[in-house]
C-alpha positions in Angstrom: 79.0 87.1 104.4 76.9 84.0 104.1 76.1 81.5 107.0 78.9 78.9 107.8 78.6 76.5 110.3 79.9 76.8 113.7 83.5 75.4 114.7 81.1 74.4 117.8 80.1 71.2 115.3 82.1 67.9 116.1 82.5 68.0 112.2 83.8 71.6 112.0 86.2 71.6 108.6 89.3 73.1 109.1 88.8 75.9 106.9 86.0 76.5 109.9 87.4 76.5 111.9 90.8 79.0 110.7 87.1 81.2 109.8 86.7 80.9 113.1 89.8 81.5 114.7 89.7 84.6 112.5 87.0 86.0 113.3 88.6 86.1 116.9 91.7 87.5 116.4 90.3 90.0 114.3 87.9 91.4 117.3 90.3 91.4 119.2 92.5 93.9 116.6 89.1 95.7 117.2 89.0 96.0 121.4 92.9 97.0 120.9 92.2 100.0 118.3 89.0 100.9 120.1 91.2 101.0 123.3 94.4 102.5 122.4 92.6 105.2 119.8 90.5 106.2 123.8 94.2 106.3 125.8 95.9 108.5 123.0 92.7 110.8 123.5 93.0 111.0 126.8 96.4 111.5 127.4 96.4 114.4 124.1 93.2 116.0 126.3 95.1 115.7 129.5 98.1 116.7 129.0 99.1 120.8 128.9 99.9 121.6 125.3 103.3 122.8 126.4 104.1 119.3 127.5 103.0 117.8 124.5 106.8 118.4 122.5 109.3 116.8 122.2 109.2 112.9 123.4 106.1 113.3 124.3 104.3 114.7 120.7 106.5 111.8 118.9 105.2 108.9 121.6 101.6 110.4 120.3 101.7 110.8 116.6 103.3 107.1 117.4 99.3 105.9 118.6 98.1 107.3 116.4 100.0 105.7 113.6 99.9 102.8 115.3 96.4 102.7 116.1 96.0 103.6 112.1 97.7 99.6 111.5 95.9 98.0 114.1 92.2 99.1 112.2 93.6 98.5 109.0 94.9 95.1 109.9 91.5 94.7 111.0 90.1 95.4 107.8 92.7 92.8 105.9 91.3 90.5 108.8 87.9 91.0 107.7 88.5 90.9 103.9 90.9 86.8 104.7 87.5 86.0 106.9 85.2 87.3 103.9 87.9 84.8 101.6 88.0 82.1 103.9 83.8 82.2 104.4 83.2 82.2 100.2 85.9 79.1 100.4 83.6 77.0 102.5 80.6 77.4 101.1 82.2 76.6 96.8 83.3 73.3 99.2 79.7 72.6 101.0 78.6 73.2 97.6 81.3 70.7 96.1 80.8 67.9 98.9 77.2 67.4 98.3 78.0 67.6 94.2 80.7 64.7 95.2 78.3 63.3 97.4 75.1 63.2 94.8 77.2 61.8 92.1 78.6 59.2 93.7 75.5 58.2 95.4 74.3 57.8 91.5 77.6 56.5 90.7 76.3 53.8 93.4 73.0 53.5 92.3 74.0 52.3 88.4 76.3 49.5 89.2 73.7 48.6 91.5 70.9 48.7 88.3 73.6 47.6 86.3 74.4 44.5 89.0 71.4 42.8 88.5 
């Protein structure tokens, strides 16, 4: 992924701010998935096998499923962030081209006015 301007600059675009916010959410989601993984592993290890049936077994399966969904959500956010970063890069290129075109137009107009 290419470098984008940080939102700490005063001129952060809405896309840059959205990317920064998505990155923060992605980090939180990943951290939550990791914490759930640890909690589930501890529960499975500490609970005797004979207790891991019925509702307890169902709860353990549900936490496994939840962990997977959270990890998939983090991956989805990473993909969205990549698309946002590409859009930011493309817009920066277009804005530079527009600025050059405007400058050339101003120069051409001033030359024809002379």
